[in-house]
N, C-alpha and C positions, 0 to 999 in steps of 0.2 A: 558641218560637211562629215567629220567623223564619226558623228550619230547617224546620220544617214547612211554612210559607208558601212560600218560595223552592224548596224539593224538589216541591212540587204545580206552581206557576209553571213551573218547568221542565220537568216531566211534559206539561203543557199545550202548551208552546212547541214542543216536539220532538214532540209529537203533530201540531202543525198542520204544522210544517215537513214531516214524514213524508208528510202529506196531499198537501200540496203538492206534492213530488216525484211521489208515487203519480198525481195528477192531470196532471202534465204528461208523465208517461210513456204515461197513459192516452190523452190527446188526441192526442199524437205517434202512437200506433198508430191509433188510428183515424180521426183527421182531418188527420193531418201535423203536422210541426214547427210548435210554436206561435211560436217566432223567427220563421219564414217569414211567418206573419200578422202579427206585429209590423211587418217590415220592408215587407210589403205595404202596410201601413196608411202607412207614412210615405211610402212611394214611389208613392202612390195618385194624386198630382196628374200624375206623369209618364206612369203607365200609362194614366190617362185621356185625356191628350192623344193618346197612341199610338192607342187604340181609338177614342177617341169624335171625334177632329179628323182625324188623317193617314189613317187607314184608311176612313173615311166619304168620302174624296175619289174622285172619278172616276178611272179607272186613270191617265190621262193626267197628271191633277194630283198625283199620289200623290207624286211626288220634290219639286214645288214646296212643298207642305204642310209636308214635311219638311224643307228648307231655311229656311223660315219660322220653323219650331219653334226649328231651331238657333241662328236669331240673337237671338232673345228669351230662349231657357233657358239657365241655367248648367248644365245637364246636357250632357254631351258625346254626341250620337248619331254613329253611325258605320255604315257598310255594311262587313261582312267576309265571306269567303267561308266556306261552311258547314263546310268541313273544320277552319278554325281553331278555330271553335267547340265542334263535334265532339269535337275532341282533348282540351277542358277539362271536357267533361261526361261525367257517368256515373250509371247506374242510374236511379232515377226521374226525376232532372233530364234526363237524357238522352230518355227517353221522352216526357216532357211536351215537349220541346222539338221532337221531331219529329212531333208533334201539331200543333203553332202555338200551343203554350202561352208565356205570359210566364213565364220562367225566372230566378229572383231570385239572384244569388251575393254573400250578404250580406259575406261577407271582402272581396271585389274593390268592395264598394258599387255593383254594376251589375246590370243585367237583360240577358237574351238572347230574342230572338224571331225565328224565321225571319220573313223579308218575305212570302213567297208560296209557297203550296204546289205551284201549278200554271203559276205565270208570267204571271199575268195584269195585275200591276203595270207591269213593263216586259218587255222581252227580258231574260232570264236572272235574273230575280228570283228563280226559284225555287232557285237556285242560291248566294243571298246571305242572310246574317242581320242584323239590326239589333242593335247593342249600345250601350246607355245607360250611360256611366259617370257618377262622381261623384253618384251619388244622394244624397240627404239622409237616408241610414239611419245610425241612431246606436244600436246595439242596448245598449250600456253606459250612454246616457240610460234606455231603457226598462226597463232591468234595474234601475236607480236608484228609477225611479220605483215598480218593485215592491217594493223594498226598503224604500221609505217607507210604503208600504201595509201590510205586513208589520209595520212598527215600529208603527204608527197601531194596527192590530189587538191588538198585544201591550200596547201602554199601555192600549188601552181594555180588554181584559181583567184587567190588574193590578188595577183598583179593585174589581171583584166578588170576584175571587179572593181577592185580602185581607181585606175583608170576611167572605167566606165562611169562610176559617180562620182569622180571629179568633174568630169565633162558635163553630167546633167545638174551637179550641184551650183558649178559656176554660172549656167544658163539661167537657175531657178533665182540666185542671187541677182543676176542683172534683172530680172523680171519684176522680184521682190523691191527692186531700188526704183525701176520705174513705176510700179505702184505706189510706191511711199511718196515718189515726187508728183505723179499726176493726182493723187489725193490730196497734197499739200498745195494744190493750186497751180501747178506748173504744166498747163495743158498741152505743151509741146513736146514734154518727155516720152521718149520712143524708146523700145528695145532695137538694139542694130546686131543682127545676127547673120550669119551666113548660111546659105541653104543647105550644107553639109551637117550643121549643127542638130543634134538629136531632137532639141523643142523648138525647132525654128518655126513649124506649123503652128504651135502654140503662140509663139511671139507674134507671126503675123495676123494672127485673130485677135490678139490684145492690141495689138498697133490698129486694125481697123477699126476695134471698137472704141479704143482712145480718139481716132480720128472723126467718128461718127459722133459722139459726144463733145467733142470741142466745137465741131460745128454748130451743135444745137444749141450749146451754150453761148457760143458768140451770136448766133441769131437771137436768141432770147436777149442777150444784153443790148444788143442793138436795136432791136425793137423796144426795148423798156426805155431805153435811151433817147432814140429819136421821137416815141411818142409823147415822152415827158417833157423834151424841150419844144415839140411842135405844139402842146397843148400850152403851155406857157402865154403864148403869142394872144390865142384867144382870149386866155384868161385875164390877160393884160388889157385888151379891148373892152371886156364885157365891164372890168371895174372901171375903166374911165367912161365908159358909157352909163353905167349907173350913176357916179358921181354926176355927170352932166343932167341925167334924169332927175336926180334928186334936187338940182339948183333950181330946175324950172317947175318941179311938182308942187302944188298947193294944197294936195289933197291927203289928209290923215293916213287916210285908209291906203294910199299908194305909196306912202310912207314907210308903212308897215311891211308891205310887199317887197319893197326894196331893200329893205333891212334883211328882210328872210334871204333875197336873192344873193346880196353880200355874203350872208353866213354859209350859202352854198358854194360861194365861189373861195371862199376861205377854206373850207373844208376840201374842195377840189384841189386847191393851192398845196395844203398840206399834204393831201395824198402823193400828188406828183413828188413834192419834195420828199417824201419818205422812198419812193420809187427809185428816184434818182440817186439818193442814198445806199438803198441796196444794190443798185448797178454798180455804184462805185466800189462797195466792198468787193462784190464779186470780181471786179476787172482789175483792183489793184490790191491784191492779196498781201503785198510785200508791205511790212510795216515802217514807218519812219520813227525809228526808236533813238530814243534819248533818256537820259538820267532825269527824274523829276521827284520832285517830293511829293508823296502818296498823300501825305494827311493834307494838304494844301490842296491839292487836286480833287479831293474828296468834298473838303469845303467850297470848293468853287463849283461844285455841282450842287449843292443846297443854295448857293447865292443865284443860279440862273433859274431856280425853279420859279413857276408863278404864282401868285398868292393864291393862299387858299384859306378860306374863311373857317373858323373853328376845328382846324386841324393843328397837332403839335408833332413838330418834327425833331426827335431827340437824336444825338450824335454820340457814338461811344467808339471813340479811335484811341487804337492803343498807342502806348508813349513809344514803341520801337518801329513802328512801321519806317519810316527812313526813307531812303531812295528807292526808286524802283525804275527798271530800265522797259520802256515801252513806248507804244503811240498814246501820248495823254489824251489826244483830241477823241481818239476811238475808246478810250476807257473810260474818260468823262462822258461821252455819248451813250455808253453802256448803262454806267450807274445812272445818270440823270433820266434815261426811260424806265428804268425800274421804279427810281422814287417818284417819278409822274404816274407811272401805273399803280404806285401804292397811293399816292393821293387820292387818285380816281376812286378807288375801291376801299380805302381806309374810312372807319367812322370817326374817331378822335384822334388815334395815335400812329405815328410811322416813326421808325426805327432804323437809323443806318449805323452800321458798325464795321469794324476793321480790325484787325491783328495780325501779326507776322507770327507764325506757328513753324519752327525749324526752317524748312527749304522752300515752305509755300506762304502765301499771302491769302487770306479769306476776307472778303468784303461781304456782308449780310444787309438785305433790306428787307424789313419786315413791316405788315400793318395788322391793324384788328377788324378788317373787313370780312368778308363771308368765306374767304378762303377758296381752293381751287381744289376738285374732287380728285380721289387718285389716279382714276381713269384719264383724268384730263392733263395731268403736269408735264407730259411731254409734249402733246399735241398743241399746247398754247404757245410752243414757240416754231408752229408752222406758219409762214406768209398768210395772210389774209383770215387765219383762224382766230374765233372769237368764242366766247362761252354762250350759251343761249342766254343767260339773264344780262350781257354786256351788248346786245345788237342795237341797242338806243346809240345813234352817233353822239349823242351829247356825254356819253360815258364811255361808249364802249372802243374808240377810235376806230382803226382800220385794220389792226390785227398784224401791223408790222414792226412796231416798237420793241416787242420782246425778241422777235425773230431776228431782228437786228444788234440788239444787244448780246444774243447769244454768238452770232458770227462774229463780231468785234472781241469777244473772248476767248473763242476758238482762236483766232488770229493770233493772239498772245499763248497759245499753248494751254490755255485753262479749261475749265468747266464750268457752266451755269446750269443749275438744279433747282427746281420746286420745290418746295416741301409745306409743312405745317408749321405755323409760327407759334409762338408761347404765348403772343397777345391774342392768339384766337384766329387770324388771317392768313394771309400767305406768307411764305417766307422764301427768299430768292438768295441763294448761296453763289457766290463767284470765287472759285479758286485759281489761283495763278501763282505759276512756279516763280519763287522770288528770287 
């Protein structure tokens, strides 16, 4: 919240600062230098004496009034030749001076004005200028006052900006929490806000989106679950019918057809079981955690593998694996799926390794098969996706094993990635928080 508040506050103050500079340059371009206006206000008393007291005297009394002002004023009034002043002025100041205007020199704290344009004051007055020095001009003080005003504006803005940012931040935090819970499998998570809240429209749209996603996922799960269970009944009937047919059949060619049909039924039965397994993982995202010995669980995965001729399964388990808190059944299924995949595509050797490294546990399954192309290493975890070379049902499976394995690992807060093995084939690495 502090980061959001300060970023917004800094943005507002930078905008105000930029506006102040733009206003300054605009006024300078249209109406003249604002600093000159400030200096004129500070020297207003002396300018008033000149224009309203000295200049209002009759021509023969002009010098007398000037001398009286000299006696009582702390400002030095002097008469100097025009040439001296002209050498000091340029541009707009010089033009104003020639017109008879009062021209300020802020750096010298002085102003200049011609005594007379046509020589009415006294003989030679049109060749002299009046210079007032030591004027009470203090631009630094004026700028300090502007800085104080700017600071007061900043502090006054600070309170409403803080209140506004806090209200938005609380709403965003609630939406972030809902998103985390929804992404973690709590599909009923919703944002509860009042219509007066600033981000209420956004919360309503997120809630509507969550409702639609929940309905779609429920429909998908219910469909898969219902279809899976409904298919099991005709599968069982077909298996029973094929057994009866085998008993009465005496034709070897018919036996061969029956064997092929039984193989198709087994494949269909395995597909239904895999689909139901995926459905259960989606429907029951909460783990049944308990502490178990990780090394024994990995050894049990090896024992449950089907026999594979010509394949050597090596195990390299670290001595510090110890206890692990998680769903043993799900983890064994994930590792078992990886091992069965490695046995399908491996040539001679498969390796299962595990080690505890600091706060994480790594489980690695490698094979010496053809490996996985770089561009396919993420797609192989998609349901029903299979590499082109594995579309034969005898080796390719259904494309669900790796997807189930990754989902089981993710439910434990871990990751499952594919890579290149030192054996030459594929390498699957499970990383779990220890």
